[in-house]
A tleap script that builds the chain and sets N, CA, C and O, in Angstrom:
source leaprc.protein.ff14SB
mol = sequence {
  NMET ARG LEU ASN CYS GLY PRO SER GLU ARG
  GLN ARG LYS GLN ASN ALA ARG ASP GLN PHE
  CYS ARG TRP HIE ARG TRP PHE ALA TRP PHE
  PRO VAL ARG VAL GLY GLU ASN ASP CYS ARG
  CYS LEU GLU TYR VAL GLU ARG GLN ALA ASP
  GLY ILE HIE GLY ALA GLY MET PHE PHE GLU
  TRP THR PRO TYR ASP PHE LYS TYR ARG ALA
  SER THR CTHR
}
set mol.1.N position { -1.003 31.353 22.101 }
set mol.1.CA position { -0.241 31.121 20.893 }
set mol.1.C position { -0.823 29.894 20.193 }
set mol.1.O position { -1.096 28.879 20.832 }
set mol.2.N position { -1.008 29.994 18.892 }
set mol.2.CA position { -1.521 28.875 18.099 }
set mol.2.C position { -0.378 28.240 17.324 }
set mol.2.O position { 0.446 28.936 16.731 }
set mol.3.N position { -0.337 26.929 17.334 }
set mol.3.CA position { 0.667 26.168 16.599 }
set mol.3.C position { -0.032 25.131 15.732 }
set mol.3.O position { -1.104 24.637 16.081 }
set mol.4.N position { 0.574 24.809 14.616 }
set mol.4.CA position { 0.072 23.743 13.765 }
set mol.4.C position { 0.841 22.477 14.126 }
set mol.4.O position { 2.020 22.354 13.794 }
set mol.5.N position { 0.194 21.548 14.794 }
set mol.5.CA position { 0.846 20.307 15.225 }
set mol.5.C position { 0.785 19.222 14.153 }
set mol.5.O position { 1.265 18.112 14.382 }
set mol.6.N position { 0.213 19.515 13.000 }
set mol.6.CA position { 0.101 18.522 11.943 }
set mol.6.C position { -1.098 17.626 12.155 }
set mol.6.O position { -1.884 17.845 13.077 }
set mol.7.N position { -1.245 16.621 11.314 }
set mol.7.CA position { -2.402 15.745 11.427 }
set mol.7.C position { -2.344 14.891 12.693 }
set mol.7.O position { -1.262 14.576 13.189 }
set mol.8.N position { -3.513 14.522 13.209 }
set mol.8.CA position { -3.590 13.670 14.398 }
set mol.8.C position { -3.230 12.240 14.023 }
set mol.8.O position { -3.112 11.917 12.841 }
set mol.9.N position { -3.056 11.390 15.015 }
set mol.9.CA position { -2.730 9.991 14.756 }
set mol.9.C position { -3.837 9.328 13.950 }
set mol.9.O position { -3.560 8.547 13.040 }
set mol.10.N position { -5.088 9.632 14.276 }
set mol.10.CA position { -6.223 9.077 13.542 }
set mol.10.C position { -6.187 9.510 12.079 }
set mol.10.O position { -6.462 8.702 11.192 }
set mol.11.N position { -5.851 10.782 11.813 }
set mol.11.CA position { -5.767 11.276 10.441 }
set mol.11.C position { -4.597 10.635 9.698 }
set mol.11.O position { -4.725 10.308 8.518 }
set mol.12.N position { -3.459 10.451 10.370 }
set mol.12.CA position { -2.299 9.800 9.736 }
set mol.12.C position { -2.617 8.352 9.387 }
set mol.12.O position { -2.229 7.860 8.327 }
set mol.13.N position { -3.329 7.671 10.288 }
set mol.13.CA position { -3.707 6.281 10.015 }
set mol.13.C position { -4.671 6.222 8.835 }
set mol.13.O position { -4.536 5.351 7.975 }
set mol.14.N position { -5.629 7.123 8.780 }
set mol.14.CA position { -6.573 7.150 7.662 }
set mol.14.C position { -5.866 7.466 6.347 }
set mol.14.O position { -6.204 6.891 5.312 }
set mol.15.N position { -4.895 8.370 6.373 }
set mol.15.CA position { -4.119 8.689 5.166 }
set mol.15.C position { -3.359 7.463 4.672 }
set mol.15.O position { -3.321 7.201 3.470 }
set mol.16.N position { -2.749 6.705 5.595 }
set mol.16.CA position { -2.026 5.496 5.220 }
set mol.16.C position { -2.992 4.465 4.657 }
set mol.16.O position { -2.679 3.805 3.666 }
set mol.17.N position { -4.164 4.314 5.271 }
set mol.17.CA position { -5.168 3.369 4.774 }
set mol.17.C position { -5.629 3.781 3.374 }
set mol.17.O position { -5.779 2.933 2.495 }
set mol.18.N position { -5.854 5.076 3.167 }
set mol.18.CA position { -6.268 5.555 1.844 }
set mol.18.C position { -5.191 5.290 0.794 }
set mol.18.O position { -5.507 5.016 -0.364 }
set mol.19.N position { -3.934 5.370 1.190 }
set mol.19.CA position { -2.838 5.176 0.245 }
set mol.19.C position { -2.645 3.704 -0.111 }
set mol.19.O position { -2.477 3.376 -1.286 }
set mol.20.N position { -2.664 2.813 0.880 }
set mol.20.CA position { -2.299 1.418 0.640 }
set mol.20.C position { -3.486 0.489 0.390 }
set mol.20.O position { -3.316 -0.542 -0.261 }
set mol.21.N position { -4.666 0.811 0.877 }
set mol.21.CA position { -5.798 -0.116 0.811 }
set mol.21.C position { -6.710 0.142 -0.381 }
set mol.21.O position { -7.878 -0.246 -0.362 }
set mol.22.N position { -6.205 0.774 -1.386 }
set mol.22.CA position { -6.920 0.943 -2.647 }
set mol.22.C position { -5.996 0.433 -3.746 }
set mol.22.O position { -4.783 0.352 -3.552 }
set mol.23.N position { -6.563 0.090 -4.892 }
set mol.23.CA position { -5.729 -0.362 -6.002 }
set mol.23.C position { -4.867 0.801 -6.477 }
set mol.23.O position { -5.366 1.899 -6.722 }
set mol.24.N position { -3.560 0.545 -6.603 }
set mol.24.CA position { -2.643 1.571 -7.093 }
set mol.24.C position { -1.552 0.908 -7.929 }
set mol.24.O position { -1.238 -0.271 -7.761 }
set mol.25.N position { -0.993 1.694 -8.821 }
set mol.25.CA position { 0.042 1.206 -9.735 }
set mol.25.C position { 1.317 0.964 -8.942 }
set mol.25.O position { 1.686 1.774 -8.091 }
set mol.26.N position { 1.995 -0.152 -9.220 }
set mol.26.CA position { 3.196 -0.524 -8.487 }
set mol.26.C position { 4.116 -1.290 -9.425 }
set mol.26.O position { 3.646 -2.115 -10.208 }
set mol.27.N position { 5.430 -1.030 -9.358 }
set mol.27.CA position { 6.403 -1.729 -10.209 }
set mol.27.C position { 6.787 -3.034 -9.532 }
set mol.27.O position { 7.345 -3.023 -8.435 }
set mol.28.N position { 6.497 -4.148 -10.171 }
set mol.28.CA position { 6.795 -5.468 -9.613 }
set mol.28.C position { 8.267 -5.794 -9.843 }
set mol.28.O position { 8.631 -6.321 -10.894 }
set mol.29.N position { 9.097 -5.487 -8.881 }
set mol.29.CA position { 10.526 -5.765 -9.012 }
set mol.29.C position { 10.863 -7.184 -8.591 }
set mol.29.O position { 12.017 -7.600 -8.695 }
set mol.30.N position { 9.878 -7.932 -8.119 }
set mol.30.CA position { 10.016 -9.361 -7.870 }
set mol.30.C position { 8.755 -10.029 -8.407 }
set mol.30.O position { 7.736 -9.353 -8.556 }
set mol.31.N position { 8.781 -11.323 -8.701 }
set mol.31.CA position { 7.613 -11.984 -9.294 }
set mol.31.C position { 6.393 -11.940 -8.368 }
set mol.31.O position { 6.492 -12.257 -7.182 }
set mol.32.N position { 5.256 -11.548 -8.915 }
set mol.32.CA position { 3.998 -11.556 -8.173 }
set mol.32.C position { 2.943 -12.274 -9.009 }
set mol.32.O position { 2.946 -12.177 -10.236 }
set mol.33.N position { 2.053 -12.985 -8.351 }
set mol.33.CA position { 0.990 -13.720 -9.037 }
set mol.33.C position { -0.200 -12.791 -9.239 }
set mol.33.O position { -0.736 -12.235 -8.280 }
set mol.34.N position { -0.609 -12.628 -10.500 }
set mol.34.CA position { -1.755 -11.775 -10.825 }
set mol.34.C position { -2.948 -12.592 -11.324 }
set mol.34.O position { -4.022 -12.040 -11.561 }
set mol.35.N position { -2.765 -13.885 -11.481 }
set mol.35.CA position { -3.836 -14.766 -11.941 }
set mol.35.C position { -3.481 -16.203 -11.646 }
set mol.35.O position { -2.435 -16.486 -11.061 }
set mol.36.N position { -4.350 -17.114 -12.051 }
set mol.36.CA position { -4.163 -18.537 -11.773 }
set mol.36.C position { -2.788 -19.031 -12.234 }
set mol.36.O position { -2.034 -19.584 -11.433 }
set mol.37.N position { -2.460 -18.842 -13.493 }
set mol.37.CA position { -1.165 -19.265 -14.026 }
set mol.37.C position { -0.430 -18.076 -14.634 }
set mol.37.O position { 0.189 -18.193 -15.692 }
set mol.38.N position { -0.501 -16.950 -13.968 }
set mol.38.CA position { 0.049 -15.708 -14.524 }
set mol.38.C position { 0.857 -14.964 -13.465 }
set mol.38.O position { 0.304 -14.443 -12.496 }
set mol.39.N position { 2.167 -14.924 -13.664 }
set mol.39.CA position { 3.047 -14.156 -12.783 }
set mol.39.C position { 3.686 -13.036 -13.595 }
set mol.39.O position { 3.927 -13.185 -14.792 }
set mol.40.N position { 3.951 -11.934 -12.946 }
set mol.40.CA position { 4.570 -10.787 -13.611 }
set mol.40.C position { 5.802 -10.372 -12.816 }
set mol.40.O position { 5.839 -10.465 -11.589 }
set mol.41.N position { 6.803 -9.913 -13.550 }
set mol.41.CA position { 8.023 -9.427 -12.915 }
set mol.41.C position { 8.612 -8.328 -13.793 }
set mol.41.O position { 8.553 -8.415 -15.019 }
set mol.42.N position { 9.170 -7.313 -13.185 }
set mol.42.CA position { 9.819 -6.205 -13.866 }
set mol.42.C position { 8.869 -5.471 -14.815 }
set mol.42.O position { 9.255 -5.082 -15.918 }
set mol.43.N position { 7.642 -5.292 -14.377 }
set mol.43.CA position { 6.681 -4.482 -15.110 }
set mol.43.C position { 5.680 -3.920 -14.098 }
set mol.43.O position { 5.660 -4.330 -12.938 }
set mol.44.N position { 4.861 -2.991 -14.545 }
set mol.44.CA position { 3.879 -2.386 -13.654 }
set mol.44.C position { 2.664 -3.291 -13.496 }
set mol.44.O position { 2.149 -3.837 -14.471 }
set mol.45.N position { 2.220 -3.439 -12.266 }
set mol.45.CA position { 0.989 -4.139 -11.924 }
set mol.45.C position { 0.219 -3.224 -10.973 }
set mol.45.O position { 0.684 -2.131 -10.649 }
set mol.46.N position { -0.940 -3.663 -10.533 }
set mol.46.CA position { -1.679 -2.924 -9.519 }
set mol.46.C position { -1.720 -3.767 -8.255 }
set mol.46.O position { -1.828 -4.991 -8.322 }
set mol.47.N position { -1.632 -3.107 -7.091 }
set mol.47.CA position { -1.681 -3.852 -5.848 }
set mol.47.C position { -2.547 -3.124 -4.827 }
set mol.47.O position { -2.784 -1.919 -4.916 }
set mol.48.N position { -3.009 -3.910 -3.851 }
set mol.48.CA position { -3.888 -3.393 -2.809 }
set mol.48.C position { -3.588 -4.155 -1.523 }
set mol.48.O position { -3.455 -5.379 -1.542 }
set mol.49.N position { -3.483 -3.442 -0.414 }
set mol.49.CA position { -3.277 -4.079 0.885 }
set mol.49.C position { -4.622 -4.371 1.533 }
set mol.49.O position { -5.584 -3.626 1.344 }
set mol.50.N position { -4.689 -5.459 2.299 }
set mol.50.CA position { -5.911 -5.773 3.036 }
set mol.50.C position { -6.063 -4.883 4.262 }
set mol.50.O position { -7.181 -4.630 4.709 }
set mol.51.N position { -4.962 -4.413 4.804 }
set mol.51.CA position { -5.040 -3.569 5.992 }
set mol.51.C position { -3.683 -2.986 6.339 }
set mol.51.O position { -2.690 -3.240 5.657 }
set mol.52.N position { -3.650 -2.204 7.404 }
set mol.52.CA position { -2.393 -1.637 7.891 }
set mol.52.C position { -2.324 -1.882 9.391 }
set mol.52.O position { -3.346 -2.057 10.055 }
set mol.53.N position { -1.089 -1.893 9.918 }
set mol.53.CA position { -0.927 -2.033 11.355 }
set mol.53.C position { 0.234 -1.171 11.806 }
set mol.53.O position { 1.088 -0.802 11.000 }
set mol.54.N position { 0.268 -0.854 13.067 }
set mol.54.CA position { 1.363 -0.061 13.622 }
set mol.54.C position { 2.660 -0.829 13.521 }
set mol.54.O position { 2.719 -2.006 13.878 }
set mol.55.N position { 3.701 -0.172 13.038 }
set mol.55.CA position { 4.950 -0.871 12.752 }
set mol.55.C position { 6.037 -0.595 13.779 }
set mol.55.O position { 7.093 -1.226 13.734 }
set mol.56.N position { 5.811 0.314 14.687 }
set mol.56.CA position { 6.818 0.543 15.709 }
set mol.56.C position { 7.643 1.777 15.482 }
set mol.56.O position { 7.116 2.829 15.120 }
set mol.57.N position { 8.936 1.658 15.691 }
set mol.57.CA position { 9.810 2.810 15.789 }
set mol.57.C position { 10.051 3.541 14.466 }
set mol.57.O position { 10.026 4.772 14.444 }
set mol.58.N position { 10.283 2.825 13.366 }
set mol.58.CA position { 10.729 3.479 12.148 }
set mol.58.C position { 9.604 3.830 11.187 }
set mol.58.O position { 9.651 4.879 10.545 }
set mol.59.N position { 8.602 2.982 11.077 }
set mol.59.CA position { 7.473 3.241 10.178 }
set mol.59.C position { 6.214 3.274 11.016 }
set mol.59.O position { 5.939 2.348 11.778 }
set mol.60.N position { 5.453 4.338 10.874 }
set mol.60.CA position { 4.265 4.463 11.711 }
set mol.60.C position { 3.197 3.432 11.354 }
set mol.60.O position { 2.627 2.802 12.245 }
set mol.61.N position { 2.923 3.255 10.071 }
set mol.61.CA position { 1.910 2.300 9.627 }
set mol.61.C position { 2.478 1.457 8.501 }
set mol.61.O position { 3.105 1.983 7.581 }
set mol.62.N position { 2.261 0.149 8.570 }
set mol.62.CA position { 2.784 -0.774 7.570 }
set mol.62.C position { 1.629 -1.575 6.966 }
set mol.62.O position { 0.809 -2.126 7.701 }
set mol.63.N position { 1.558 -1.646 5.633 }
set mol.63.CA position { 0.517 -2.448 4.992 }
set mol.63.C position { 0.857 -3.941 5.058 }
set mol.63.O position { 2.022 -4.311 5.206 }
set mol.64.N position { -0.171 -4.797 4.948 }
set mol.64.CA position { 0.053 -6.243 4.943 }
set mol.64.C position { -0.954 -6.929 4.027 }
set mol.64.O position { -1.963 -6.336 3.644 }
set mol.65.N position { -0.671 -8.183 3.679 }
set mol.65.CA position { -1.520 -9.023 2.835 }
set mol.65.C position { -1.910 -8.339 1.523 }
set mol.65.O position { -3.064 -7.965 1.315 }
set mol.66.N position { -0.929 -8.189 0.657 }
set mol.66.CA position { -1.179 -7.541 -0.631 }
set mol.66.C position { -1.870 -8.478 -1.609 }
set mol.66.O position { -1.638 -9.687 -1.601 }
set mol.67.N position { -2.723 -7.904 -2.450 }
set mol.67.CA position { -3.319 -8.583 -3.603 }
set mol.67.C position { -2.770 -7.875 -4.839 }
set mol.67.O position { -2.523 -6.669 -4.817 }
set mol.68.N position { -2.583 -8.629 -5.906 }
set mol.68.CA position { -2.038 -8.070 -7.140 }
set mol.68.C position { -2.976 -8.380 -8.297 }
set mol.68.O position { -3.675 -9.393 -8.291 }
set mol.69.N position { -2.983 -7.493 -9.292 }
set mol.69.CA position { -3.707 -7.745 -10.533 }
set mol.69.C position { -2.949 -7.086 -11.671 }
set mol.69.O position { -2.147 -6.178 -11.452 }
set mol.70.N position { -3.206 -7.546 -12.879 }
set mol.70.CA position { -2.541 -6.968 -14.042 }
set mol.70.C position { -2.935 -5.512 -14.196 }
set mol.70.O position { -4.081 -5.143 -13.943 }
set mol.71.N position { -1.998 -4.696 -14.607 }
set mol.71.CA position { -2.253 -3.272 -14.771 }
set mol.71.C position { -3.181 -3.045 -15.952 }
set mol.71.O position { -3.060 -3.698 -16.989 }
set mol.72.N position { -4.116 -2.104 -15.781 }
set mol.72.CA position { -5.053 -1.804 -16.855 }
set mol.72.C position { -4.503 -0.777 -17.823 }
set mol.72.O position { -5.076 -0.577 -18.895 }
set mol.73.N position { -3.392 -0.111 -17.469 }
set mol.73.CA position { -2.810 0.895 -18.365 }
set mol.73.C position { -1.468 0.454 -18.864 }
set mol.73.O position { -0.827 1.173 -19.630 }
savepdb mol mol.pdb
quit
């Protein structure tokens, strides 16, 4: 009998890395620094995580050390 067990742990980790470790549009619901003297709040910015790590019981992979920049769109 063949069953589809879904993606492997390695594939799930790579999917999470692809999602969080690239620049993506994000709504800044709290103030974030996007430049030397430039903070943004309550608007769209772009963010990128430096990496992901195993988070334990509730979340399989959690991003950390975010960088922010002003949105280009």
